[in-house]
Backbone bond lengths (Angstrom), bond angles and torsions (degrees), N, CA, C in turn:
res aa  C-N    CA-C-N  psi(-1)  N-CA   C-N-CA  omega(-1)  CA-C   N-CA-C  phi
1 X - - - 1.361 - - 1.501 110.03 -
2 X 1.306 115.85 137.27 1.487 121.94 -174.43 1.521 107.80 -128.21
3 X 1.313 115.28 132.91 1.485 121.09 178.73 1.637 105.52 -108.44
4 X 1.289 108.72 139.08 1.517 117.42 -179.86 1.467 108.80 -117.49
5 X 1.259 117.88 128.62 1.509 120.04 178.20 1.504 110.62 -121.79
6 X 1.316 117.31 140.12 1.525 122.08 -178.10 1.582 97.93 -121.23
7 X 1.363 108.62 126.89 1.547 119.29 174.17 1.577 104.59 -108.71
8 X 1.294 111.73 122.34 1.508 125.33 178.58 1.428 115.84 -117.77
9 X 1.353 118.93 149.18 1.421 120.71 172.53 1.544 108.78 -140.55
10 X 1.244 123.70 152.21 1.350 124.34 171.20 1.593 118.60 -98.91
11 X 1.292 110.03 -4.73 1.465 121.40 -178.75 1.494 110.60 -93.69
12 X 1.265 125.23 62.59 1.469 123.52 -171.62 1.538 107.11 -76.21
13 X 1.356 122.40 -30.24 1.415 122.92 -174.87 1.571 112.99 -78.38
14 X 1.299 112.53 -40.87 1.541 123.08 -174.80 1.474 107.66 -111.32
15 X 1.386 125.59 32.06 1.389 124.84 -176.20 1.565 109.11 -82.19
16 X 1.197 123.76 126.58 1.431 125.31 179.59 1.507 106.29 -87.90
17 X 1.389 120.92 140.80 1.502 122.21 179.69 1.660 107.02 -66.03
18 X 1.297 107.96 144.87 1.479 121.50 -171.50 1.474 107.55 -128.02
19 X 1.390 114.61 131.27 1.466 124.35 169.13 1.481 110.39 -111.65
20 X 1.422 116.16 108.99 1.460 118.53 -171.34 1.397 108.09 -122.05
21 X 1.385 119.12 143.74 1.540 122.74 177.61 1.584 103.07 -118.35
22 X 1.378 109.44 123.91 1.484 116.28 175.14 1.573 105.78 -97.42
23 X 1.214 114.74 145.93 1.508 122.77 172.14 1.508 110.17 -102.45
24 X 1.339 117.24 106.40 1.424 130.67 -177.17 1.488 109.60 -87.35
25 X 1.259 123.84 123.28 1.456 126.53 174.53 1.490 112.68 -104.52
26 X 1.321 112.06 123.02 1.548 123.12 -170.78 1.376 105.19 -114.27
27 X 1.485 118.94 120.03 1.413 122.12 166.54 1.457 116.47 -108.73
28 X 1.303 117.67 129.07 1.462 120.86 179.90 1.447 109.94 -138.87
29 X 1.355 116.23 166.80 1.458 125.06 -179.51 1.524 109.44 -120.84
30 X 1.293 116.18 125.84 1.369 122.84 177.09 1.619 110.35 -140.71
31 X 1.337 108.53 125.53 1.504 116.29 -176.16 1.492 115.27 56.64
32 X 1.422 110.77 39.47 1.469 123.72 -178.70 1.483 115.95 61.74
33 X 1.341 118.66 19.02 1.447 124.20 171.64 1.543 109.70 -115.96
34 X 1.310 111.46 138.29 1.566 117.58 179.28 1.440 112.35 -85.72
35 X 1.245 115.77 129.92 1.413 121.66 -175.77 1.510 109.83 -119.12
36 X 1.280 124.35 141.00 1.485 128.29 175.93 1.476 108.03 -129.81
37 X 1.348 114.04 125.26 1.404 123.88 173.11 1.534 111.84 -123.98
38 X 1.373 110.12 156.44 1.529 115.20 176.68 1.433 108.88 -121.25
39 X 1.315 114.95 128.72 1.485 121.23 -177.91 1.526 109.16 -120.25
40 X 1.415 115.79 130.36 1.422 122.27 176.36 1.603 108.10 -78.19
41 X 1.362 113.35 136.05 1.460 118.19 167.04 1.478 110.13 -130.73
42 X 1.370 114.91 119.68 1.380 120.73 -177.87 1.649 108.34 -96.27
43 X 1.211 116.58 141.49 1.553 121.92 174.91 1.525 103.54 -136.12
44 X 1.344 106.04 140.42 1.458 118.31 175.71 1.525 110.02 -110.30
45 X 1.306 116.02 118.01 1.461 123.21 -172.19 1.518 101.12 -107.75
46 X 1.368 112.39 117.82 1.422 118.23 173.34 1.539 116.88 -100.86
47 X 1.280 117.35 164.02 1.546 124.12 179.21 1.473 104.20 -68.52
48 X 1.400 120.32 145.54 1.393 125.81 174.31 1.592 116.81 -57.55
49 X 1.211 123.94 153.61 1.469 128.16 -174.42 1.607 104.72 -64.46
50 X 1.297 114.81 -38.98 1.393 113.75 -170.61 1.573 112.24 -71.60
51 X 1.296 116.33 -21.45 1.439 118.39 175.82 1.517 110.64 -80.69
52 X 1.310 114.99 -28.40 1.643 114.58 177.76 1.521 103.33 -74.49
53 X 1.430 123.43 -34.35 1.469 119.71 -176.00 1.571 107.36 -75.52
54 X 1.250 119.42 -37.94 1.408 121.50 176.55 1.484 109.05 -61.17
55 X 1.321 120.82 -51.67 1.433 124.27 176.17 1.576 115.21 -56.14
56 X 1.331 112.99 -36.96 1.466 117.74 175.66 1.546 113.31 -62.69
57 X 1.391 112.92 -46.88 1.450 122.63 178.51 1.550 112.66 -58.09
58 X 1.400 111.69 -48.33 1.438 117.28 -172.11 1.584 107.13 -73.86
59 X 1.281 114.47 -36.01 1.572 119.37 177.73 1.514 112.69 -65.78
60 X 1.386 116.15 -41.09 1.404 119.13 173.38 1.437 119.65 -64.14
61 X 1.413 113.04 -41.33 1.525 121.91 175.53 1.616 108.10 -56.70
62 X 1.351 118.72 -53.41 1.303 125.01 -174.25 1.585 114.39 -69.98
63 X 1.347 112.10 -29.45 1.481 118.57 176.30 1.506 108.79 -69.76
64 X 1.286 115.63 -39.87 1.571 121.87 176.46 1.523 111.51 -67.36
65 X 1.330 115.45 -42.74 1.450 116.03 178.65 1.539 118.12 -64.09
66 X 1.348 106.53 -42.70 1.586 111.66 -179.94 1.504 114.01 -78.26
67 X 1.347 113.38 -17.61 1.505 115.46 -178.67 1.512 110.25 -82.54
68 X 1.310 116.46 -26.15 1.490 120.22 -179.86 1.552 113.80 -97.44
């Protein structure tokens, strides 16, 4: 059995990076005994590249304007 998760956000431009830990529960049978274990799975979700590029362009524009 495989579970599939999709994480979505609507804030692509102002999305802050997130570090999230999922607790995955695994059930298995060995020697006719049911076992249950919990495994941590950490995922690092970064902002999209286009938001970093747009932020760099806007930041350089305003930096140039306020510097002069």
